[in-house]
Backbone as CSV, one residue per row, in Angstrom:
resi,resn,N_x,N_y,N_z,CA_x,CA_y,CA_z,C_x,C_y,C_z
1,UNK,-19.592,-164.040,65.768,-18.893,-163.899,64.381,-17.773,-163.025,64.596
2,UNK,-16.896,-163.441,63.799,-15.704,-162.710,63.588,-15.742,-161.941,62.628
3,UNK,-15.255,-160.605,62.882,-15.217,-159.334,61.725,-13.822,-159.249,61.370
4,UNK,-13.397,-159.453,60.194,-11.779,-158.952,59.779,-11.186,-157.875,60.287
5,UNK,-10.052,-157.793,60.514,-9.549,-156.191,60.801,-9.211,-155.569,59.317
6,UNK,-9.208,-154.520,58.762,-8.618,-153.671,57.820,-7.362,-154.330,57.802
7,UNK,-6.898,-154.247,55.940,-5.477,-154.819,55.847,-4.765,-153.812,56.262
8,UNK,-3.325,-154.092,56.807,-2.570,-153.007,56.784,-1.932,-152.109,55.409
9,UNK,-1.742,-150.794,55.830,-1.645,-149.833,54.994,-0.712,-150.316,53.612
10,UNK,-0.924,-150.434,52.281,0.076,-150.981,51.470,-0.118,-152.331,51.033
11,UNK,-0.521,-152.973,52.027,-1.001,-154.795,51.658,-2.076,-154.794,50.371
12,UNK,-3.540,-154.209,50.875,-4.215,-154.534,49.900,-5.336,-153.425,49.913
13,UNK,-6.177,-152.838,48.955,-6.915,-151.859,48.802,-8.390,-152.266,49.139
14,UNK,-8.860,-151.104,49.711,-10.233,-151.440,50.189,-11.156,-151.813,49.115
15,UNK,-11.055,-152.176,47.867,-11.912,-152.875,46.705,-11.827,-154.119,47.102
16,UNK,-10.615,-154.809,47.563,-10.401,-156.203,47.587,-11.131,-156.960,48.638
17,UNK,-11.580,-158.010,48.377,-12.472,-158.503,49.694,-11.788,-159.041,50.574
18,UNK,-12.788,-159.073,51.983,-11.879,-159.762,53.255,-12.232,-160.807,53.410
19,UNK,-11.774,-161.868,54.255,-12.239,-163.130,54.574,-12.664,-162.996,56.189
20,UNK,-14.187,-163.572,56.254,-14.506,-163.554,57.666,-14.854,-165.161,58.063
21,UNK,-15.247,-165.438,59.043,-15.314,-166.558,59.644,-16.742,-166.811,60.414
22,UNK,-17.637,-167.493,59.840,-18.980,-167.432,60.489,-19.278,-168.730,60.677
23,UNK,-20.565,-168.745,61.751,-20.958,-170.256,61.951,-19.841,-170.831,63.057
24,UNK,-19.018,-170.071,63.821,-18.120,-170.703,64.614,-16.978,-171.386,63.897
25,UNK,-16.818,-170.544,62.681,-15.586,-171.176,61.959,-15.897,-172.001,61.162
26,UNK,-16.909,-172.452,60.841,-17.294,-173.435,60.028,-17.567,-173.066,58.441
27,UNK,-17.695,-171.924,58.385,-17.717,-171.155,57.123,-16.635,-170.084,56.963
28,UNK,-16.168,-170.151,55.639,-15.267,-168.919,55.462,-16.299,-168.260,54.291
29,UNK,-15.997,-166.717,54.723,-16.512,-165.873,53.743,-15.789,-164.855,53.302
30,UNK,-15.856,-164.461,51.868,-15.146,-163.393,51.152,-16.273,-162.155,51.075
31,UNK,-16.224,-161.023,51.668,-17.005,-160.056,51.615,-16.168,-159.198,51.009
32,UNK,-17.127,-157.827,50.208,-16.441,-156.830,49.744,-15.836,-155.925,50.974
33,UNK,-15.033,-155.275,50.660,-14.431,-154.360,52.138,-15.140,-153.279,52.349
34,UNK,-15.334,-152.938,51.244,-16.370,-151.348,51.334,-17.789,-151.348,51.204
35,UNK,-18.247,-152.688,50.359,-19.614,-152.611,50.605,-20.513,-153.234,51.553
36,UNK,-21.611,-153.879,51.211,-22.636,-154.416,52.254,-21.750,-155.755,52.503
37,UNK,-21.721,-155.798,54.065,-21.522,-156.793,54.631,-22.264,-157.644,55.560
38,UNK,-22.600,-158.700,55.407,-23.572,-159.499,56.065,-23.203,-159.981,57.385
39,UNK,-24.100,-159.920,58.067,-24.103,-160.125,59.485,-24.951,-160.862,60.216
40,UNK,-25.451,-160.696,61.621,-26.668,-161.156,62.204,-27.733,-161.475,61.345
41,UNK,-28.417,-160.435,60.502,-29.833,-161.080,60.089,-29.367,-162.456,58.918
42,UNK,-27.922,-162.422,58.287,-28.055,-163.382,57.358,-27.899,-164.750,58.316
43,UNK,-27.316,-164.699,59.365,-26.884,-166.154,59.981,-28.079,-166.333,60.900
44,UNK,-29.393,-165.395,61.064,-30.617,-166.049,61.870,-31.489,-166.444,60.790
45,UNK,-31.413,-165.994,59.625,-32.332,-166.499,58.514,-31.587,-167.425,58.128
46,UNK,-30.395,-168.304,57.994,-29.974,-169.270,58.025,-30.544,-170.671,58.753
47,UNK,-30.363,-170.176,60.255,-30.592,-170.789,60.977,-32.288,-171.139,60.971
48,UNK,-32.964,-170.457,60.229,-34.228,-170.542,60.629,-34.806,-171.537,59.005
49,UNK,-34.166,-172.102,58.453,-34.371,-172.940,57.080,-34.195,-174.625,57.518
50,UNK,-35.062,-175.004,57.738,-34.913,-176.504,58.040,-35.130,-177.506,56.903
51,UNK,-34.350,-177.280,55.771,-34.593,-177.602,54.546,-33.915,-179.504,54.661
52,UNK,-34.465,-180.560,53.754,-34.294,-181.641,54.613,-33.097,-182.337,53.094
53,UNK,-32.346,-182.794,53.325,-31.540,-183.516,52.120,-32.437,-183.829,50.649
54,UNK,-31.990,-183.636,49.778,-32.697,-183.593,48.649,-33.338,-182.645,48.321
55,UNK,-33.499,-181.456,49.012,-34.520,-180.204,48.898,-33.663,-179.244,48.224
56,UNK,-34.313,-178.085,47.671,-33.546,-177.136,46.979,-33.886,-175.881,47.665
57,UNK,-32.911,-174.899,48.057,-33.257,-173.323,48.654,-32.715,-172.308,47.854
58,UNK,-33.879,-171.563,47.459,-33.728,-170.316,46.352,-33.538,-169.203,47.502
59,UNK,-32.285,-168.703,47.171,-32.410,-166.999,47.869,-32.592,-166.084,46.692
60,UNK,-33.122,-165.114,47.253,-33.486,-163.760,46.151,-32.243,-162.915,47.034
61,UNK,-31.728,-162.119,46.144,-30.558,-161.094,46.965,-29.683,-161.985,47.537
62,UNK,-28.925,-162.677,47.014,-28.107,-163.759,47.645,-26.616,-162.764,48.550
63,UNK,-26.555,-161.861,47.541,-24.781,-161.049,47.977,-24.121,-161.934,47.883
64,UNK,-22.734,-162.189,48.461,-21.671,-162.972,48.420,-21.823,-164.093,49.003
65,UNK,-23.376,-164.519,49.702,-23.456,-165.987,49.597,-23.367,-166.430,51.108
66,UNK,-23.550,-165.212,52.059,-23.507,-165.778,53.523,-24.596,-166.634,53.937
67,UNK,-25.758,-166.371,53.476,-26.970,-167.061,53.972,-26.963,-168.766,53.040
68,UNK,-26.554,-168.614,52.158,-26.472,-170.141,51.587,-25.446,-170.742,51.871
69,UNK,-24.175,-170.297,52.176,-22.856,-171.274,52.373,-23.451,-171.635,54.223
70,UNK,-23.897,-170.905,54.788,-24.484,-171.306,56.174,-25.328,-172.347,56.466
71,UNK,-26.538,-171.934,55.423,-27.259,-173.194,55.027,-26.747,-174.603,54.881
72,UNK,-26.034,-174.369,53.839,-24.933,-175.567,53.386,-24.482,-176.147,54.681
73,UNK,-23.692,-175.503,55.605,-22.910,-176.098,56.550,-23.903,-176.760,57.676
74,UNK,-25.029,-176.481,57.646,-25.841,-176.588,58.793,-26.844,-177.699,58.086
75,UNK,-27.018,-177.882,56.722,-27.905,-178.735,56.113,-27.071,-179.512,55.149
76,UNK,-26.315,-180.547,55.377,-25.754,-181.514,54.048,-27.002,-181.975,53.256
77,UNK,-26.626,-182.060,52.063,-27.393,-182.619,50.919,-28.525,-181.802,50.426
78,UNK,-28.515,-180.589,51.013,-29.402,-179.689,50.293,-28.843,-178.756,49.277
79,UNK,-29.699,-178.889,48.064,-28.910,-177.533,46.968,-29.268,-176.480,47.157
80,UNK,-28.464,-175.631,46.490,-28.493,-174.355,46.684,-28.725,-173.397,45.772
81,UNK,-29.418,-172.586,45.457,-29.512,-171.452,44.149,-29.930,-170.192,44.867
82,UNK,-28.870,-169.320,44.104,-28.811,-167.792,44.593,-28.894,-166.878,43.396
83,UNK,-29.911,-165.845,43.622,-29.991,-164.832,42.442,-29.651,-163.361,43.256
84,UNK,-28.462,-162.614,42.497,-27.968,-161.616,42.683,-27.844,-160.950,41.394
85,UNK,-27.960,-159.451,41.560,-28.098,-158.652,40.558,-26.661,-158.251,40.262
86,UNK,-25.881,-158.093,41.452,-24.647,-156.964,41.262,-23.703,-158.289,40.522
87,UNK,-22.953,-158.351,39.238,-22.129,-158.962,38.828,-20.926,-159.018,39.521
88,UNK,-20.513,-158.058,40.546,-19.040,-158.249,41.070,-19.131,-159.123,42.360
89,UNK,-20.502,-159.121,42.816,-20.758,-159.514,44.117,-21.119,-161.341,43.686
90,UNK,-21.772,-161.289,42.767,-21.818,-163.041,41.758,-20.533,-163.461,41.846
91,UNK,-19.657,-162.904,41.463,-18.305,-163.731,41.457,-17.936,-163.878,42.503
92,UNK,-17.990,-163.026,43.746,-17.720,-163.456,45.248,-18.620,-164.658,45.636
93,UNK,-19.716,-164.687,45.511,-20.367,-165.798,45.785,-19.965,-167.215,44.989
94,UNK,-19.696,-167.352,43.951,-19.337,-168.165,43.342,-17.820,-168.820,43.983
95,UNK,-17.191,-167.729,44.365,-15.807,-168.180,44.982,-16.189,-168.895,46.536
96,UNK,-17.259,-168.398,46.908,-17.063,-168.825,48.236,-17.749,-169.656,48.231
97,UNK,-18.715,-170.395,47.508,-19.037,-171.744,47.304,-17.575,-172.674,47.265
98,UNK,-16.861,-172.559,46.120,-15.739,-173.119,45.860,-14.500,-173.219,47.461
99,UNK,-14.832,-172.055,48.055,-13.992,-172.045,49.357,-14.628,-172.762,50.229
100,UNK,-15.473,-173.374,50.219,-16.243,-173.808,51.453,-16.841,-175.272,50.719
101,UNK,-16.136,-175.482,49.797,-16.161,-177.040,49.041,-17.705,-177.662,48.694
102,UNK,-18.338,-176.410,48.119,-19.761,-177.134,47.952,-20.327,-176.202,46.658
103,UNK,-18.952,-176.280,45.892,-19.430,-175.594,44.283,-20.465,-176.453,43.524
104,UNK,-20.506,-178.071,44.037,-21.277,-178.907,43.393,-22.701,-178.946,43.787
105,UNK,-23.078,-178.233,44.782,-24.433,-178.008,44.944,-24.633,-176.589,45.572
106,UNK,-24.166,-175.899,45.106,-24.620,-174.268,45.201,-24.237,-173.377,43.794
107,UNK,-25.692,-173.139,43.462,-25.337,-172.264,42.002,-25.579,-170.803,42.179
108,UNK,-24.908,-169.760,41.523,-25.252,-168.395,41.748,-25.354,-168.160,40.451
109,UNK,-26.858,-167.221,40.237,-27.156,-166.896,38.820,-27.133,-165.290,39.061
110,UNK,-26.586,-164.327,37.842,-26.962,-163.175,38.360,-28.213,-162.977,37.461
111,UNK,-29.106,-161.991,38.123,-30.528,-162.024,37.764,-30.973,-160.847,38.721
112,UNK,-31.830,-160.009,38.143,-32.623,-159.202,39.158,-34.113,-159.589,39.278
113,UNK,-34.342,-159.298,41.080,-35.552,-159.636,41.317,-36.825,-158.867,41.148
114,UNK,-36.787,-157.959,40.430,-37.187,-157.232,39.362,-37.961,-157.643,38.328
115,UNK,-37.505,-158.560,37.550,-37.410,-159.121,36.475,-38.375,-160.229,36.411
116,UNK,-38.685,-160.704,37.300,-39.860,-161.747,37.954,-39.004,-163.110,37.795
117,UNK,-39.511,-163.808,38.627,-38.699,-165.415,38.787,-39.026,-166.368,37.653
118,UNK,-39.853,-166.142,36.587,-40.085,-166.855,35.509,-39.059,-166.530,34.609
119,UNK,-38.206,-165.229,34.444,-37.433,-164.687,33.304,-36.181,-165.959,33.727
120,UNK,-36.118,-166.329,34.989,-34.691,-166.991,35.331,-34.891,-168.308,34.495
121,UNK,-35.844,-168.927,33.946,-35.816,-170.769,33.609,-35.515,-171.229,34.714
122,UNK,-36.037,-171.021,35.692,-35.764,-172.259,36.875,-36.771,-172.814,37.236
123,UNK,-36.341,-174.047,37.777,-37.626,-175.012,38.415,-37.785,-174.329,39.513
124,UNK,-39.349,-174.664,40.091,-39.662,-173.900,41.487,-38.988,-174.846,42.674
125,UNK,-38.526,-173.974,43.677,-37.708,-174.896,45.078,-38.792,-175.145,45.506
126,UNK,-38.008,-176.051,46.864,-38.819,-176.606,48.109,-38.903,-175.212,48.837
127,UNK,-37.828,-174.292,49.350,-37.732,-173.489,50.224,-37.291,-171.674,49.441
128,UNK,-38.167,-170.889,49.561,-37.520,-169.755,48.681,-37.183,-168.640,50.165
129,UNK,-36.122,-168.102,50.172,-35.504,-167.410,51.430,-35.389,-165.881,50.832
130,UNK,-35.122,-164.938,51.841,-34.747,-163.655,51.352,-34.769,-162.569,52.672
131,UNK,-33.470,-162.074,52.717,-33.418,-160.664,53.613,-33.282,-159.694,52.513
132,UNK,-34.562,-159.143,52.378,-34.955,-158.139,51.385,-34.368,-156.605,52.013
133,UNK,-34.053,-155.651,51.090,-33.666,-154.366,51.482,-34.813,-153.989,52.041
134,UNK,-34.657,-153.081,53.250,-35.315,-152.753,54.304,-36.071,-151.615,53.873
135,UNK,-35.643,-150.754,53.139,-36.338,-149.393,52.728,-36.746,-149.357,51.178
136,UNK,-38.028,-149.128,51.068,-38.296,-148.964,49.568,-38.295,-147.483,48.843
137,UNK,-38.250,-146.466,50.450,-37.912,-144.864,49.630,-36.898,-144.398,50.274
138,UNK,-35.956,-143.773,49.351,-34.756,-143.457,49.981,-34.668,-141.911,50.716
139,UNK,-36.080,-141.544,50.711,-36.312,-140.335,51.399,-36.518,-140.770,53.165
140,UNK,-36.782,-142.118,53.297,-36.915,-142.765,54.610,-35.406,-142.994,55.559
141,UNK,-34.532,-142.736,55.154,-33.265,-142.508,55.689,-32.192,-142.109,55.382
142,UNK,-31.264,-141.858,55.824,-29.886,-141.128,55.248,-29.330,-141.984,54.053
143,UNK,-29.086,-141.241,53.093,-28.627,-141.881,51.766,-27.538,-142.805,52.338
144,UNK,-27.655,-144.016,52.197,-26.705,-144.749,52.031,-25.273,-144.675,50.812
145,UNK,-24.067,-145.412,51.053,-23.117,-145.267,50.024,-23.740,-146.270,49.109
146,UNK,-22.824,-145.688,47.723,-23.464,-146.521,46.672,-23.435,-147.751,46.662
147,UNK,-22.234,-148.411,47.266,-21.760,-149.718,47.469,-22.688,-150.588,48.251
148,UNK,-23.399,-149.667,49.150,-24.259,-150.341,50.269,-25.913,-150.265,49.754
149,UNK,-26.330,-149.268,48.508,-27.665,-148.967,48.278,-28.161,-149.935,48.058
150,UNK,-27.997,-151.176,47.157,-28.759,-151.931,46.703,-29.203,-153.063,47.766
151,UNK,-28.277,-153.144,48.757,-28.531,-153.818,50.021,-29.633,-153.048,50.927
152,UNK,-29.633,-151.704,50.722,-30.696,-151.084,51.787,-32.034,-150.507,50.789
153,UNK,-31.974,-150.168,49.596,-33.085,-149.895,48.895,-33.566,-150.826,48.079
154,UNK,-35.134,-151.148,48.388,-35.905,-152.196,47.617,-36.348,-151.358,46.270
155,UNK,-35.825,-151.265,45.003,-35.931,-150.351,44.064,-37.357,-150.608,43.550
156,UNK,-37.764,-151.584,43.551,-38.957,-152.075,43.029,-40.302,-152.291,44.024
157,UNK,-39.771,-152.227,45.166,-40.805,-152.588,46.403,-40.616,-153.749,47.202
158,UNK,-41.280,-153.783,48.500,-41.056,-154.962,49.053,-42.254,-156.130,48.224
159,UNK,-43.368,-155.691,47.730,-44.017,-156.341,47.041,-43.462,-157.148,45.910
160,UNK,-42.772,-156.547,45.410,-41.780,-157.347,43.955,-40.968,-158.671,44.731
161,UNK,-40.263,-158.211,45.991,-39.515,-159.352,46.484,-40.243,-160.581,46.815
162,UNK,-41.578,-160.005,47.733,-42.360,-161.384,47.865,-43.234,-162.109,46.884
163,UNK,-43.397,-161.496,45.803,-43.880,-161.962,44.342,-42.773,-163.251,43.803
164,UNK,-41.459,-162.627,44.064,-40.642,-163.374,43.176,-40.699,-164.740,44.322
165,UNK,-40.410,-164.671,45.496,-40.244,-165.795,46.462,-41.236,-166.886,46.362
166,UNK,-42.989,-166.158,46.084,-44.023,-166.626,46.200,-44.146,-167.488,44.581
167,UNK,-43.445,-166.907,43.714,-43.686,-167.690,42.495,-42.402,-168.524,42.385
168,UNK,-41.390,-168.682,43.013,-40.054,-169.244,43.227,-40.041,-170.521,43.693
169,UNK,-41.385,-170.791,44.552,-41.362,-171.989,45.566,-42.524,-172.887,44.899
170,UNK,-42.588,-174.184,45.412,-43.570,-175.259,44.879,-44.703,-175.002,46.125
171,UNK,-45.663,-175.459,45.491,-46.945,-175.633,46.019,-46.838,-176.326,47.611
172,UNK,-46.964,-176.169,48.723,-46.574,-176.493,49.914,-45.175,-176.599,50.027
173,UNK,-44.399,-175.579,49.523,-43.005,-175.332,49.874,-42.924,-174.007,50.875
174,UNK,-41.950,-173.893,51.350,-42.018,-172.883,52.591,-41.125,-171.609,52.015
175,UNK,-41.693,-170.369,52.526,-40.770,-169.222,52.167,-40.356,-168.643,53.476
176,UNK,-39.188,-167.912,53.723,-38.809,-167.557,54.994,-37.981,-166.385,54.870
177,UNK,-38.615,-165.197,55.504,-37.971,-163.745,55.251,-37.749,-163.404,56.836
178,UNK,-36.452,-162.447,56.779,-36.036,-161.626,57.960,-36.439,-160.562,57.445
179,UNK,-37.257,-159.474,58.245,-37.084,-157.967,57.810,-37.288,-157.286,59.283
180,UNK,-37.432,-156.150,58.769,-37.952,-154.814,59.953,-39.064,-155.536,60.437
181,UNK,-39.440,-155.581,62.000,-40.562,-155.965,62.757,-41.697,-154.924,62.310
182,UNK,-41.564,-153.798,61.962,-42.291,-152.462,61.664,-43.198,-153.026,60.364
183,UNK,-42.340,-153.775,59.551,-43.296,-154.276,58.203,-43.869,-155.640,58.437
184,UNK,-43.959,-155.974,59.750,-44.850,-157.332,59.865,-45.914,-157.478,59.039
185,UNK,-46.940,-156.374,59.139,-48.210,-156.279,58.593,-48.078,-156.395,57.156
186,UNK,-47.369,-155.586,56.649,-46.740,-155.626,55.208,-46.660,-156.718,54.677
187,UNK,-45.691,-157.774,55.425,-45.359,-158.813,54.767,-46.508,-160.232,54.899
188,UNK,-47.328,-159.850,56.122,-48.359,-160.880,55.901,-49.745,-160.451,54.698
189,UNK,-50.030,-159.164,54.734,-50.724,-158.932,53.586,-50.387,-159.369,52.222
190,UNK,-48.880,-159.005,51.890,-48.550,-159.629,50.602,-48.314,-161.021,50.267
191,UNK,-48.124,-161.706,51.371,-48.160,-163.163,51.223,-49.504,-163.867,51.311
192,UNK,-50.291,-163.140,52.005,-51.372,-163.846,52.497,-52.577,-164.037,51.295
193,UNK,-52.282,-163.552,50.183,-53.336,-164.370,48.846,-52.825,-165.331,48.516
194,UNK,-51.503,-165.849,48.304,-51.123,-167.249,48.171,-50.610,-168.169,49.017
195,UNK,-50.433,-167.568,50.361,-49.877,-168.503,51.438,-50.517,-168.396,52.349
196,UNK,-50.352,-169.242,53.478,-50.794,-169.487,54.775,-49.868,-170.684,55.455
197,UNK,-50.491,-170.882,57.058,-49.848,-171.609,57.787,-48.721,-170.700,58.205
198,UNK,-48.568,-169.565,58.371,-47.765,-168.336,58.921,-47.059,-168.816,60.328
199,UNK,-45.908,-168.545,60.494,-44.933,-169.007,61.707,-44.207,-167.600,61.883
200,UNK,-44.276,-167.045,62.906,-43.676,-165.627,63.260,-42.730,-165.780,64.441
201,UNK,-41.631,-165.168,64.210,-40.715,-165.350,65.532,-40.112,-163.915,65.670
202,UNK,-40.514,-163.329,66.492,-39.852,-161.879,66.816,-38.303,-162.200,67.150
203,UNK,-37.589,-161.084,67.192,-36.366,-161.086,67.698,-35.956,-159.624,68.154
204,UNK,-35.728,-159.974,69.298,-35.677,-158.546,70.448,-34.110,-158.472,70.770
205,UNK,-33.638,-156.905,71.077,-32.474,-156.765,70.961,-31.987,-157.314,72.482
206,UNK,-33.356,-156.759,73.287,-32.900,-157.288,74.815,-34.635,-157.694,75.202
207,UNK,-34.511,-158.343,76.361,-36.151,-159.103,76.756,-36.885,-157.715,77.147
208,UNK,-36.339,-156.810,77.332,-37.331,-155.359,77.826,-37.647,-154.456,76.607
209,UNK,-37.204,-154.572,75.529,-37.309,-153.913,74.609,-37.782,-154.176,73.174
210,UNK,-38.574,-153.428,72.648,-39.426,-154.174,71.291,-38.538,-155.030,70.270
211,UNK,-39.309,-155.464,69.710,-38.526,-156.380,68.751,-38.065,-155.573,67.481
212,UNK,-36.756,-155.832,66.902,-36.576,-155.152,66.059,-36.491,-155.608,64.362
213,UNK,-36.610,-156.702,64.731,-36.574,-157.743,63.235,-37.707,-158.876,63.745
214,UNK,-38.474,-159.395,62.481,-39.299,-160.430,62.621,-38.643,-161.513,61.552
215,UNK,-38.616,-163.002,61.784,-38.880,-163.969,61.029,-40.141,-164.251,60.782
216,UNK,-40.481,-164.432,59.296,-41.798,-164.883,58.891,-41.494,-166.006,58.202
217,UNK,-42.387,-167.241,58.480,-42.050,-168.498,57.636,-43.549,-168.651,56.974
218,UNK,-44.061,-168.936,55.922,-45.027,-169.127,55.071,-45.080,-170.705,54.215
219,UNK,-46.424,-171.314,54.128,-46.247,-172.104,53.328,-47.225,-171.790,52.195
220,UNK,-46.615,-172.077,50.852,-47.533,-171.580,49.536,-48.686,-172.564,49.417
221,UNK,-49.918,-172.037,49.376,-51.069,-172.833,49.451,-51.535,-173.402,51.014
222,UNK,-50.578,-173.080,52.125,-50.708,-173.388,53.447,-52.352,-172.925,54.199
223,UNK,-52.661,-173.517,55.083,-54.170,-173.394,55.550,-54.004,-173.525,57.095
224,UNK,-53.230,-173.709,57.818,-52.788,-173.860,59.157,-53.372,-172.771,59.852
225,UNK,-53.491,-172.680,61.169,-53.736,-171.221,61.828,-52.137,-170.653,61.973
226,UNK,-52.390,-169.401,62.299,-50.856,-168.700,62.342,-50.418,-168.937,63.808
227,UNK,-48.920,-169.221,63.625,-48.616,-169.211,65.148,-47.493,-168.222,65.379
228,UNK,-47.780,-167.413,66.510,-46.701,-166.622,66.976,-46.082,-167.263,68.146
229,UNK,-44.688,-167.426,67.533,-43.661,-168.191,68.207,-42.617,-167.828,69.342
230,UNK,-42.346,-168.207,70.450,-41.517,-167.541,71.527,-40.288,-166.324,70.768
231,UNK,-40.237,-165.370,71.286,-39.152,-164.290,70.870,-37.540,-165.110,70.785
232,UNK,-37.069,-164.548,70.093,-35.233,-164.618,70.654,-34.960,-163.465,70.710
233,UNK,-34.319,-163.440,71.966,-33.666,-162.530,72.639,-32.064,-162.531,72.395
234,UNK,-31.451,-161.416,71.933,-30.298,-161.919,71.373,-28.931,-161.197,72.337
235,UNK,-29.647,-160.153,73.548,-28.994,-159.520,74.531,-29.260,-159.951,75.825
236,UNK,-28.479,-159.573,76.916,-29.045,-159.425,78.239,-28.046,-158.592,78.768
237,UNK,-28.300,-158.117,80.263,-27.637,-157.189,80.808,-26.520,-157.640,81.488
238,UNK,-26.071,-158.847,81.112,-24.893,-159.575,81.933,-23.532,-158.974,81.398
239,UNK,-23.394,-158.489,80.199,-22.245,-157.887,79.647,-21.637,-159.133,78.678
240,UNK,-22.504,-160.175,78.562,-21.928,-161.201,77.548,-22.272,-160.585,76.294
241,UNK,-21.462,-161.097,75.288,-21.957,-160.856,73.685,-23.449,-160.865,73.377
242,UNK,-23.850,-162.282,73.821,-25.159,-162.769,73.272,-25.535,-163.333,74.579
243,UNK,-26.850,-163.725,74.456,-27.608,-164.534,74.858,-27.110,-166.107,75.021
244,UNK,-27.043,-166.912,75.875,-26.889,-168.360,75.794,-27.589,-168.635,74.221
245,UNK,-28.705,-168.597,74.124,-29.564,-168.963,73.060,-29.248,-168.400,72.122
246,UNK,-28.855,-167.260,71.813,-28.335,-166.434,70.675,-27.082,-166.953,70.443
247,UNK,-26.150,-167.259,71.303,-24.702,-167.598,70.672,-24.922,-169.060,70.270
248,UNK,-25.802,-169.716,70.797,-25.922,-171.134,70.262,-26.203,-171.186,69.030
249,UNK,-27.026,-170.392,68.498,-27.815,-170.237,67.103,-26.335,-169.961,66.096
250,UNK,-25.739,-168.517,66.715,-24.739,-168.086,65.759,-23.433,-168.777,65.416
251,UNK,-23.504,-169.699,66.365,-22.161,-170.634,66.338,-22.450,-172.015,65.678
252,UNK,-23.881,-172.196,65.405,-24.281,-173.509,64.543,-24.513,-174.491,65.754
253,UNK,-24.523,-174.221,66.918,-25.110,-175.157,67.823,-26.354,-175.492,68.152
254,UNK,-26.979,-174.944,67.678,-28.610,-174.502,67.626,-29.042,-174.279,66.355
255,UNK,-30.193,-174.715,66.066,-31.192,-174.119,64.940,-32.048,-172.895,65.545
256,UNK,-32.544,-172.459,64.555,-33.874,-171.279,64.840,-35.069,-171.938,64.322
257,UNK,-35.604,-172.860,64.585,-36.740,-173.798,64.363,-38.180,-173.123,64.186
258,UNK,-38.955,-173.471,63.162,-40.276,-172.789,63.257,-41.081,-174.216,63.752
């Protein structure tokens, strides 16, 4: 994944977006220069969504559109809807849809997950996905910068995000979430009353280290037994940037299926 270098002094302010290449160059993404910037988690979430042509994917907290644009590149014929409360970032997401030639199938709405799905007046989607803020309590970590706070702190708590996703997906539809591995029990407890058919894929930094992330897929109304899938290992000790499997996923040569 390419990270843009800061612009030379005098050419652009830190408030201007920078452009990054994602998915092996198949996606162009404008991102805030000084705010939250999408990375590995967005790429893994997009790779885990096996939507089919004609289906709709809803993302809660879509930011500048890193997940949705990568899903669009991976899944031709899929419609995409993003919900984001930061008006300036909504504008960037809409620019990114045009930049990648998917303005006809990617819609971005300004809205707050805390206001509930029904307030948006949208039909329920086939897929509802999210990379929710990782913390509910600002006392749990060093305070992030104001520009990054919304991406790190879930003001309404994880339960509200899970409720939004569950309300936003059809019966039999899929929910996919990437989150901290230590919140797995919370995710299952929050999804459990209305969802089932869980599939869980741990994501390890190295094979001999504990998982730091977890991808969870659930079906609204599903009843199949829970599946604990083989882990994705991001790095090895060879000195390469990523393992062969991780590199294939990040460049779009492979999916991260459930």
